N, CA, C and O of each residue as an XYZ file, in Angstrom:
440
protein
N       0.846     -1.176      0.000
C       0.000      0.000      0.000
C       0.887      1.233      0.000
O       1.712      1.408      0.897
N       0.723      2.080     -0.991
C       1.554      3.278     -1.071
C       0.872      4.434     -0.363
O      -0.355      4.534     -0.333
N       1.673      5.282      0.191
C       1.148      6.468      0.860
C       0.999      7.591     -0.155
O       1.914      7.890     -0.923
N      -0.153      8.191     -0.136
C      -0.405      9.339     -0.999
C      -0.040     10.579     -0.198
O      -0.535     10.774      0.912
N       0.824     11.416     -0.760
C       1.196     12.619     -0.011
C      -0.025     13.510      0.229
O      -0.875     13.679     -0.646
N      -0.087     14.063      1.413
C      -1.192     14.945      1.771
C      -1.052     16.265      1.023
O       0.016     16.876      0.992
N      -2.158     16.686      0.423
C      -2.164     17.946     -0.313
C      -2.181     19.107      0.668
O      -2.974     19.116      1.610
N      -1.323     20.071      0.454
C      -1.329     21.268      1.287
C      -2.318     22.262      0.700
O      -2.382     22.463     -0.512
N      -3.078     22.870      1.579
C      -4.048     23.869      1.156
C      -3.314     25.162      0.822
O      -2.507     25.661      1.606
N      -3.613     25.684     -0.353
C      -2.998     26.939     -0.781
C      -3.683     28.092     -0.053
O      -4.894     28.271     -0.177
N      -2.942     28.847      0.678
C      -3.486     29.987      1.409
C      -3.249     31.246      0.591
O      -2.131     31.538      0.164
N      -4.316     31.970      0.389
C      -4.245     33.212     -0.371
C      -4.184     34.367      0.614
O      -4.978     34.428      1.552
N      -3.273     35.256      0.411
C      -3.219     36.478      1.209
C      -3.672     37.613      0.308
O      -2.979     37.999     -0.633
N      -4.839     38.135      0.612
C      -5.459     39.145     -0.234
C      -5.746     40.387      0.586
O      -6.272     40.306      1.696
N      -5.394     41.541      0.028
C      -5.739     42.815      0.653
C      -6.570     43.614     -0.339
O      -6.161     43.833     -1.479
N      -7.738     44.043      0.110
C      -8.649     44.798     -0.748
C      -8.075     46.186     -1.021
O      -7.680     46.898     -0.098
N      -8.034     46.556     -2.283
C      -7.539     47.879     -2.673
C      -8.504     48.994     -2.278
O      -8.106     50.153     -2.171
N      -9.756     48.648     -2.065
C     -10.779     49.659     -1.799
C     -10.957     49.980     -0.323
O     -11.124     51.143      0.046
N     -10.922     48.946      0.530
C     -11.172     49.191      1.957
C      -9.976     48.821      2.827
O      -9.961     49.142      4.015
N      -8.972     48.152      2.258
C      -7.763     47.835      3.004
C      -7.834     46.596      3.880
O      -6.854     46.256      4.543
N      -8.974     45.915      3.898
C      -9.085     44.708      4.724
C      -8.231     43.595      4.129
O      -8.051     43.502      2.915
N      -7.711     42.754      5.022
C      -6.883     41.622      4.602
C      -7.638     40.320      4.833
O      -8.365     40.174      5.816
N      -7.456     39.384      3.920
C      -8.090     38.069      3.994
C      -7.030     37.010      3.744
O      -6.099     37.218      2.966
N      -7.182     35.869      4.415
C      -6.221     34.782      4.260
C      -6.659     33.725      3.255
O      -5.818     33.166      2.550
N      -7.954     33.440      3.173
C      -8.398     32.302      2.378
C      -9.326     32.653      1.221
O     -10.129     31.824      0.790
N      -9.219     33.855      0.732
C     -10.053     34.249     -0.400
C      -9.315     35.300     -1.221
O      -8.372     35.933     -0.746
N      -9.758     35.467     -2.444
C      -9.125     36.479     -3.289
C     -10.093     37.603     -3.646
O      -9.881     38.337     -4.611
N     -11.164     37.728     -2.850
C     -12.113     38.827     -3.020
C     -12.484     39.389     -1.662
O     -12.436     38.686     -0.652
N     -12.850     40.646     -1.644
C     -13.312     41.282     -0.411
C     -14.766     40.877     -0.181
O     -15.588     40.927     -1.096
N     -15.066     40.481      1.036
C     -16.427     40.059      1.365
C     -17.114     40.998      2.348
O     -18.168     40.664      2.889
N     -16.537     42.149      2.579
C     -17.102     43.096      3.533
C     -18.336     43.780      2.952
O     -18.325     44.236      1.809
N     -19.409     43.846      3.762
C     -20.640     44.500      3.313
C     -20.461     45.989      3.062
O     -21.145     46.562      2.213
N     -19.544     46.623      3.794
C     -19.418     48.074      3.662
C     -18.254     48.514      2.777
O     -17.910     49.695      2.754
N     -17.648     47.584      2.053
C     -16.582     47.943      1.122
C     -17.209     48.645     -0.084
O     -18.172     48.135     -0.657
N     -16.681     49.806     -0.478
C     -17.280     50.541     -1.596
C     -17.273     49.771     -2.911
O     -18.071     50.065     -3.800
N     -16.387     48.791     -3.047
C     -16.336     48.027     -4.289
C     -17.331     46.867     -4.295
O     -17.523     46.219     -5.324
N     -17.958     46.607     -3.160
C     -18.881     45.482     -3.074
C     -20.336     45.888     -3.212
O     -21.231     45.089     -2.934
N     -20.579     47.098     -3.630
C     -21.960     47.538     -3.822
C     -22.560     46.745     -4.978
O     -21.993     46.696     -6.070
N     -23.687     46.138     -4.735
C     -24.354     45.327     -5.745
C     -25.328     46.223     -6.510
O     -26.148     46.923     -5.916
N     -25.221     46.184     -7.821
C     -26.092     47.014     -8.657
C     -27.504     46.436     -8.698
O     -27.694     45.229     -8.853
N     -28.479     47.312     -8.558
C     -29.874     46.891     -8.592
C     -30.255     46.487    -10.016
O     -29.998     47.236    -10.958
N     -30.858     45.320    -10.181
C     -31.323     44.929    -11.514
C     -32.379     45.911    -12.021
O     -33.250     46.336    -11.261
N     -32.304     46.265    -13.280
C     -33.222     47.233    -13.879
C     -34.678     46.778    -13.775
O     -35.587     47.606    -13.708
N     -34.891     45.491    -13.762
C     -36.229     44.929    -13.665
C     -36.992     45.460    -12.451
O     -38.217     45.572    -12.495
N     -36.284     45.786    -11.370
C     -36.933     46.266    -10.149
C     -37.548     47.652    -10.327
O     -38.351     48.084     -9.500
N     -37.178     48.349    -11.400
C     -37.801     49.639    -11.710
C     -39.189     49.477    -12.322
O     -39.940     50.448    -12.416
N     -39.536     48.260    -12.739
C     -40.780     48.024    -13.463
C     -41.701     47.005    -12.791
O     -42.922     47.082    -12.927
N     -41.112     46.051    -12.067
C     -41.900     45.014    -11.413
C     -42.220     45.426     -9.985
O     -41.427     46.098     -9.326
N     -43.388     45.016     -9.518
C     -43.773     45.293     -8.134
C     -43.205     44.213     -7.209
O     -42.759     43.159     -7.662
N     -43.231     44.495     -5.917
C     -42.653     43.549     -4.951
C     -43.326     42.184     -5.031
O     -42.653     41.160     -4.912
N     -44.636     42.150     -5.231
C     -45.325     40.861     -5.311
C     -44.978     40.116     -6.602
O     -44.893     38.888     -6.601
N     -44.778     40.842     -7.694
C     -44.376     40.192     -8.950
C     -43.000     39.552     -8.805
O     -42.781     38.432     -9.267
N     -42.085     40.257     -8.170
C     -40.742     39.704     -7.958
C     -40.825     38.473     -7.066
O     -40.217     37.444     -7.362
N     -41.579     38.576     -5.971
C     -41.696     37.462     -5.030
C     -42.320     36.230     -5.688
O     -41.871     35.107     -5.456
N     -43.344     36.437     -6.499
C     -44.092     35.319     -7.076
C     -43.506     34.777     -8.379
O     -43.651     33.588     -8.665
N     -42.858     35.611     -9.162
C     -42.475     35.216    -10.520
C     -41.022     34.782    -10.677
O     -40.677     34.144    -11.672
N     -40.173     35.113     -9.721
C     -38.769     34.714     -9.829
C     -38.539     33.477     -8.972
O     -38.632     33.539     -7.746
N     -38.239     32.354     -9.616
C     -38.061     31.088     -8.905
C     -36.923     31.121     -7.896
O     -36.953     30.379     -6.914
N     -35.930     31.957     -8.114
C     -34.761     31.991     -7.242
C     -34.948     32.763     -5.949
O     -34.024     32.831     -5.139
N     -36.117     33.345     -5.736
C     -36.385     34.086     -4.502
C     -36.705     33.085     -3.398
O     -37.670     32.327     -3.491
N     -35.880     33.092     -2.349
C     -36.080     32.178     -1.230
C     -37.202     32.629     -0.307
O     -37.749     33.720     -0.460
N     -37.534     31.777      0.650
C     -38.662     32.029      1.551
C     -38.529     33.324      2.345
O     -39.495     34.078      2.461
N     -37.344     33.592      2.891
C     -37.169     34.798      3.708
C     -37.311     36.070      2.874
O     -37.973     37.021      3.291
N     -36.692     36.082      1.704
C     -36.803     37.245      0.822
C     -38.239     37.393      0.313
O     -38.743     38.508      0.178
N     -38.882     36.286      0.037
C     -40.285     36.284     -0.386
C     -41.151     36.999      0.649
O     -41.936     37.883      0.308
N     -41.000     36.609      1.917
C     -41.781     37.240      2.989
C     -41.446     38.722      3.140
O     -42.332     39.544      3.378
N     -40.170     39.056      3.000
C     -39.765     40.457      3.137
C     -40.382     41.308      2.029
O     -40.844     42.420      2.283
N     -40.390     40.794      0.818
C     -40.978     41.537     -0.299
C     -42.479     41.735     -0.096
O     -43.004     42.820     -0.346
N     -43.159     40.702      0.349
C     -44.600     40.821      0.586
C     -44.901     41.784      1.723
O     -45.990     42.355      1.768
N     -43.969     41.976      2.635
C     -44.215     42.869      3.775
C     -44.340     44.332      3.347
O     -44.762     45.171      4.143
N     -43.982     44.645      2.117
C     -44.098     46.020      1.621
C     -45.525     46.371      1.193
O     -45.816     47.531      0.900
N     -46.403     45.387      1.157
C     -47.807     45.653      0.854
C     -48.530     45.750      2.196
O     -48.734     44.752      2.886
N     -48.907     46.966      2.541
C     -49.487     47.237      3.858
C     -50.793     48.014      3.708
O     -51.209     48.352      2.600
N     -51.422     48.284      4.837
C     -52.637     49.108      4.823
C     -52.328     50.498      4.280
O     -53.161     51.114      3.616
N     -51.125     50.986      4.568
C     -50.727     52.316      4.083
C     -50.618     52.363      2.555
O     -50.825     53.411      1.945
N     -50.296     51.233      1.952
C     -50.220     51.197      0.484
C     -51.584     50.881     -0.123
O     -51.725     50.760     -1.340
N     -52.595     50.749      0.756
C     -53.973     50.476      0.332
C     -54.057     49.204     -0.512
O     -54.880     49.093     -1.421
N     -53.180     48.247     -0.185
C     -53.168     46.988     -0.915
C     -52.463     47.047     -2.250
O     -52.339     46.032     -2.934
N     -52.001     48.224     -2.628
C     -51.291     48.376     -3.897
C     -49.813     48.093     -3.682
O     -49.168     48.736     -2.854
N     -49.279     47.137     -4.424
C     -47.865     46.818     -4.246
C     -46.964     47.891     -4.849
O     -47.185     48.315     -5.983
N     -45.957     48.331     -4.110
C     -45.005     49.294     -4.669
C     -44.026     48.601     -5.610
O     -43.890     47.377     -5.602
N     -43.361     49.394     -6.405
C     -42.303     48.844     -7.251
C     -41.226     48.236     -6.361
O     -40.961     48.729     -5.265
N     -40.614     47.172     -6.838
C     -39.615     46.454     -6.047
C     -38.398     47.313     -5.725
O     -37.667     47.015     -4.781
N     -38.171     48.376     -6.495
C     -37.005     49.223     -6.235
C     -37.075     49.880     -4.858
O     -36.037     50.227     -4.294
N     -38.285     50.059     -4.302
C     -38.391     50.685     -2.980
C     -37.831     49.776     -1.888
O     -37.436     50.257     -0.826
N     -37.795     48.485     -2.137
C     -37.270     47.536     -1.154
C     -35.756     47.388     -1.238
O     -35.136     46.905     -0.290
N     -35.158     47.787     -2.333
C     -33.748     47.501     -2.597
C     -32.815     47.966     -1.484
O     -31.996     47.180     -1.008
N     -32.918     49.203     -1.066
C     -31.983     49.737     -0.067
C     -32.146     49.093      1.305
O     -31.216     49.115      2.111
N     -33.310     48.523      1.577
C     -33.539     47.863      2.864
C     -33.036     46.420      2.874
O     -32.995     45.786      3.928
N     -32.655     45.903      1.713
C     -32.166     44.529      1.646
C     -30.733     44.444      2.154
O     -29.948     45.379      1.997
N     -30.406     43.319      2.759
C     -29.028     43.072      3.180
C     -28.192     42.745      1.945
O     -28.729     42.513      0.862
N     -26.899     42.728      2.119
C     -25.985     42.374      1.031
C     -26.345     40.989      0.476
O     -26.371     40.781     -0.737
N     -26.620     40.052      1.381
C     -26.958     38.688      0.977
C     -28.281     38.646      0.218
O     -28.412     37.921     -0.769
N     -29.260     39.424      0.676
C     -30.555     39.463     -0.007
C     -30.428     40.100     -1.386
O     -31.078     39.663     -2.336
N     -29.599     41.124     -1.497
C     -29.365     41.742     -2.808
C     -28.723     40.733     -3.755
O     -29.106     40.635     -4.921
N     -27.746     39.986     -3.248
C     -27.087     38.970     -4.072
C     -28.090     37.898     -4.504
O     -28.063     37.441     -5.646
N     -28.967     37.503     -3.592
C     -30.010     36.523     -3.915
C     -30.944     37.066     -4.991
O     -31.319     36.346     -5.916
N     -31.313     38.328     -4.868
C     -32.214     38.954     -5.835
C     -31.562     39.005     -7.221
O     -32.197     38.663     -8.218
N     -30.306     39.429     -7.283
C     -29.590     39.497     -8.557
C     -29.499     38.106     -9.177
O     -29.719     37.941    -10.377
N     -29.177     37.114     -8.361
C     -29.074     35.745     -8.862
C     -30.429     35.249     -9.378
O     -30.489     34.564    -10.399
N     -31.507     35.588     -8.682
C     -32.850     35.177     -9.116
C     -33.210     35.810    -10.459
O     -33.783     35.149    -11.325
N     -32.875     37.083    -10.631
C     -33.146     37.764    -11.903
C     -32.310     37.135    -13.014
O     -32.824     36.880    -14.103
N     -31.032     36.884    -12.751
C     -30.157     36.284    -13.766
C     -30.587     34.864    -14.111
O     -30.443     34.428    -15.254
N     -31.115     34.144    -13.126
C     -31.609     32.785    -13.363
C     -32.831     32.820    -14.280
O     -32.964     31.993    -15.181
N     -33.708     33.768    -14.044
C     -34.939     33.888    -14.832
C     -34.678     34.477    -16.221
O     -35.324     34.097    -17.197
N     -33.734     35.398    -16.296
C     -33.408     36.082    -17.553
C     -31.906     35.979    -17.816
O     -31.190     36.970    -17.677
N     -31.421     34.798    -18.194
C     -29.972     34.594    -18.340
C     -29.313     35.444    -19.423
O     -28.105     35.676    -19.381
N     -30.096     35.905    -20.386
C     -29.527     36.729    -21.459
C     -29.653     38.210    -21.178
O     -29.373     39.034    -22.048
N     -30.073     38.561    -19.963
C     -30.216     39.961    -19.605
C     -31.461     40.613    -20.168
O     -31.593     41.836    -20.136
N     -32.381     39.803    -20.688
C     -33.622     40.346    -21.277
C     -34.613     40.708    -20.208
O     -35.709     41.178    -20.516
């Protein structure tokens, strides 16, 4: 029986040019407040309402689904606002989920 040499894990030392944070095991900055990590809002959110996004995009998970529906209140008189009003209240992770859901539904950017 031959011994297979153990593979050493390659450690990456990365420093973000934008915020100066250092990372050992990644080559990208993962900080929510790094200016280079701002996620661009999909243009679709300028036209679709929160309920349309929640119901029509398969990639929207349960938590984001509930958050989007929470924007339809008595104050909105049951009228759903455009999804863009929810964008700034989303966490970095929720924004990433939303972008991924849009890209999954419209892979060609249509």
